C-alpha positions in Angstrom: -5.5 27.0 -31.2 -3.6 30.2 -30.4 -6.9 32.2 -30.4 -7.7 30.7 -27.0 -4.2 31.1 -25.6 -2.0 33.9 -24.3 1.4 33.5 -25.9 4.1 34.7 -23.5 7.8 34.7 -24.4 10.1 34.3 -21.4 13.8 34.3 -20.7 14.5 32.0 -17.7 17.0 34.6 -16.4 14.2 37.2 -16.1 10.8 35.5 -16.0 9.0 38.5 -14.4 10.0 40.8 -17.2 8.8 38.5 -20.0 5.7 37.7 -18.1 5.0 41.4 -17.5 5.0 42.1 -21.2 2.6 39.3 -21.8 0.3 40.1 -18.9 0.2 43.8 -19.8 -0.9 43.2 -23.4 -4.4 44.6 -24.1 -5.2 41.3 -25.7 -4.3 39.3 -22.6 -7.3 37.1 -21.6 -7.5 36.0 -18.0 -9.7 33.1 -19.0 -7.4 31.7 -21.7 -4.4 29.4 -21.0 -0.8 30.5 -21.2 1.3 29.3 -24.1 4.8 29.7 -22.7 7.8 30.0 -25.0 11.1 29.9 -23.1 13.9 31.7 -25.0 16.3 29.4 -26.8 14.2 26.3 -26.0 12.2 24.2 -28.5 9.0 22.5 -27.6 5.2 22.8 -27.5 3.5 23.9 -24.3 1.2 21.1 -23.3 1.1 22.2 -19.7 4.7 21.5 -18.5 6.2 24.8 -19.5 3.2 26.7 -18.1 3.5 25.1 -14.7 7.3 25.7 -14.7 6.7 29.3 -15.7 4.2 29.8 -12.8 6.6 28.3 -10.3 9.5 30.5 -11.5 7.3 33.6 -11.7 6.2 33.2 -8.1 9.8 33.0 -7.0 10.5 36.2 -9.0 7.5 37.9 -7.5 8.6 36.9 -4.0 12.0 38.6 -4.7 10.5 41.9 -5.9 11.1 45.0 -3.8 7.4 45.4 -3.4 7.7 43.0 -0.4 9.7 43.1 2.7 10.3 40.6 5.5 11.5 37.0 5.9 11.3 34.5 3.1 8.0 33.0 4.2 6.6 36.1 6.0 6.4 38.9 3.4 4.4 42.1 3.7 3.7 44.7 1.0 5.9 47.8 1.1 6.1 50.9 -1.0 8.7 51.0 -3.7 8.3 54.0 -6.0 10.4 52.5 -8.8 8.2 49.3 -8.8 5.1 51.4 -8.7 6.2 53.4 -11.8 7.0 50.1 -13.6 3.5 48.7 -12.7 5.1 45.8 -10.7 2.3 45.8 -8.1 -0.4 45.6 -10.8 1.4 42.9 -12.8 2.3 40.8 -9.7 -1.3 40.9 -8.5 -2.6 40.0 -12.0 -0.2 37.1 -12.2 -1.0 35.8 -8.8 -4.7 36.0 -9.5 -4.3 34.2 -12.9 -2.2 31.5 -11.2 -4.9 30.9 -8.6 -7.7 30.9 -11.2 -5.9 28.4 -13.3 -5.0 26.1 -10.4 -1.4 27.0 -10.4 0.8 27.3 -7.4 -0.4 29.4 -4.5 1.9 32.1 -3.1 3.0 30.7 0.3 5.3 33.6 1.1 2.7 36.1 2.5 2.6 37.0 6.1 -0.6 35.8 7.8 -0.9 39.4 9.1 -1.5 40.5 5.5 -4.8 38.5 5.5 -5.9 39.8 8.9 -5.7 43.5 7.8 
């Protein structure tokens, strides 16, 4: 039933861009499951593609210029281009969604980020 799912079309070469378009839709429902469609791949999302997307999306988020620092010790930083593209908002919405739906937890944040 697609009425209870968020359909997101994703290219494996740019999962953040595809995810951004899905997460920014006015119809995106934080309570509904994702129905991931990888470009040029057949298949029905029964959970596997969603989990794979969440994993790939977190890797893409970690590499965004909104963070600086070592691989497993990232802090937020200001990047005007990312701000204009709503990357901060989308990354936060994705991470929140992943946590709410028992997806992978972002393990790349600095512990200082939580102490501030």
